[in-house]
C-alpha positions in Angstrom: 16.2 -14.6 2.1 12.8 -13.1 1.2 12.2 -9.7 -0.2 9.2 -7.8 1.3 7.7 -4.5 0.4 6.4 -2.6 3.4 3.9 0.1 2.7 3.7 2.5 5.6 0.5 4.5 5.9 0.3 8.1 6.7 4.0 9.1 7.1 5.3 12.5 5.9 1.9 13.7 5.0 1.1 17.4 5.7 3.8 17.6 8.3 2.5 14.6 10.3 4.4 11.5 11.4 7.6 12.8 9.9 10.3 10.2 9.3 13.4 10.8 7.1 14.0 7.9 4.8 17.7 7.6 5.6 16.8 7.4 9.4 14.1 4.7 8.6 16.6 2.8 6.5 19.2 2.8 9.3 16.6 1.8 11.9 15.5 -1.2 9.8 19.1 -2.3 9.2 19.8 -2.1 12.9 17.1 -4.6 13.6 18.4 -7.1 11.1 16.8 -6.3 7.8 19.1 -6.4 4.8 19.2 -4.6 1.5 16.8 -1.9 2.8 15.7 0.4 0.0 13.1 3.2 0.1 11.1 4.8 -2.7 10.0 8.4 -2.3 9.1 9.9 1.0 5.7 8.4 1.5 6.7 5.1 3.1 7.6 2.5 0.5 10.3 0.3 1.9 11.9 -2.9 0.5 13.6 -5.2 3.0 15.2 -8.6 2.8 14.6 -10.9 5.7 15.0 -14.5 6.8 11.4 -14.2 8.0 9.0 -15.3 5.3 5.8 -14.3 7.0 4.7 -10.9 5.7 2.6 -10.1 8.8 5.5 -10.8 11.1 7.7 -8.5 9.1 5.1 -5.8 9.2 4.6 -6.1 12.9 8.4 -5.9 13.5 8.6 -2.8 11.4 5.6 -1.2 13.1 7.0 -1.8 16.6 10.4 -0.4 15.7 8.9 2.7 14.2 7.0 3.3 17.3 10.0 2.6 19.5 12.4 4.9 17.6 10.2 7.6 16.1 7.2 7.5 18.5 4.7 7.2 15.6 1.8 4.7 15.5 2.2 3.8 11.8 0.0 1.1 10.2 2.1 -1.2 7.9 0.9 -3.4 5.1 3.5 -5.8 3.7 3.2 -7.2 0.2 5.2 -9.3 -2.2 6.2 -9.1 -5.9 3.2 -11.3 -6.8 0.8 -8.7 -5.3 2.3 -6.0 -7.6 2.2 -8.3 -10.6 -1.4 -9.0 -10.0 -2.1 -5.3 -10.1 -1.2 -5.4 -13.8 -2.8 -8.7 -14.6 -6.1 -8.3 -12.8 -6.9 -4.6 -13.0 -9.8 -4.4 -15.4 -9.5 -0.6 -15.6 -6.3 -1.0 -17.5 -8.1 -2.7 -20.4 -10.4 0.3 -20.9 -9.7 2.3 -24.0 -8.1 5.6 -23.3 -7.9 5.0 -19.5 -6.4 7.9 -17.6 -3.8 6.2 -15.3 -3.6 9.3 -13.3 -7.0 8.4 -11.9 -6.1 4.8 -11.1 -5.1 3.8 -7.6 -4.7 0.6 -5.6 -5.7 0.2 -2.0 -3.5 -2.5 -0.4 -5.3 -4.3 2.4 -4.0 -6.1 5.5 -6.0 -9.2 4.8 -7.7 -11.0 1.9 -11.2 -9.7 1.3 -14.2 -11.9 0.8 -16.5 -11.7 -2.2 -19.1 -9.9 0.0 -16.7 -7.1 0.8 -17.8 -5.2 -2.3 -21.3 -5.0 -0.8 -19.8 -3.9 2.5 -18.0 -1.0 0.8 -21.2 0.4 -0.7 -19.2 1.9 -3.6 -22.5 2.9 -5.2 -22.7 5.8 -2.8 -19.6 7.3 -4.4 -20.5 7.1 -8.1 -19.0 8.0 -10.5 -15.9 6.6 -8.7 -15.5 2.9 -9.4 -13.8 0.0 -7.5 -13.2 -3.7 -7.8 -11.7 -6.2 -5.3 -8.9 -8.6 -6.0 -7.9 -10.6 -2.9 -5.9 -8.1 -0.8 -6.3 -5.2 -3.2 -9.0 -2.8 -4.2 -8.5 -1.3 -7.7 -10.0 2.2 -7.7 -10.8 4.5 -10.6 -11.6 8.0 -9.5 -13.8 10.1 -11.7 -12.1 13.3 -10.8 -9.2 12.5 -8.5 -8.2 11.1 -5.1 -8.4 14.5 -3.5 -12.1 15.0 -4.4 -13.7 11.8 -3.1 -15.0 10.4 0.1 -14.0 6.9 -1.1 -10.6 7.0 0.6 -8.4 4.9 2.9 -10.4 6.0 6.0 -13.7 5.0 4.5 -12.3 1.6 3.3 -10.8 0.9 6.8 -14.0 1.8 8.6 -16.3 -0.2 6.3 -14.2 -3.3 6.2 -12.4 -3.2 9.5 -9.0 -3.6 8.0 -5.7 -1.7 7.6 -5.5 -0.1 4.1 -3.0 2.1 2.3 -3.5 3.5 -1.1 -0.9 4.1 -3.9 -1.4 5.8 -7.2 -0.7 3.9 -10.4 2.6 5.6 -11.1 3.9 4.4 -7.7 2.6 0.9 -8.3 4.4 0.8 -11.6 7.7 2.1 -10.1 7.5 -0.4 -7.2 7.1 -3.3 -9.5 10.1 -2.1 -11.6 12.2 -1.8 -8.4 11.2 -5.3 -7.3 12.2 -6.6 -10.7 15.6 -4.9 -10.5 16.4 -6.4 -7.0 
């Protein structure tokens, strides 16, 4: 049995793609996932599955959400190692007096190449900063996530990927939950 963390993008935001977490939990249990656990209303779902392939798990979840709820919801599935890497490899955490309220992680549907940073053209969005780590982009916003053009839509368009962004508090909580499972 493998534990996966499915990150659903764009549900329960400003009244769009509304899905109650208890209904989502039941839906995923009905298609064979075990030990389904959600965290907050924004689409963070732990599932246990015989399926080891994260992409296959994400596809199954995406299909079922569309079938049951009628929403086209992108899904990025990650593992515990991805969350642990957020703490090991995020250079912004090493900065003195870092404001973790301005730190975010964009989880990407595929591993990014070393040239992806050039493709993003992050320099256009200074003073925001970003660095790539495999299937993650660590972001440090100068003012905040709500006041930048360097967002999930921009990342997806420039890199032709599926992306979903979580704030540092959520990343911290998700790792804690993974460790408690």
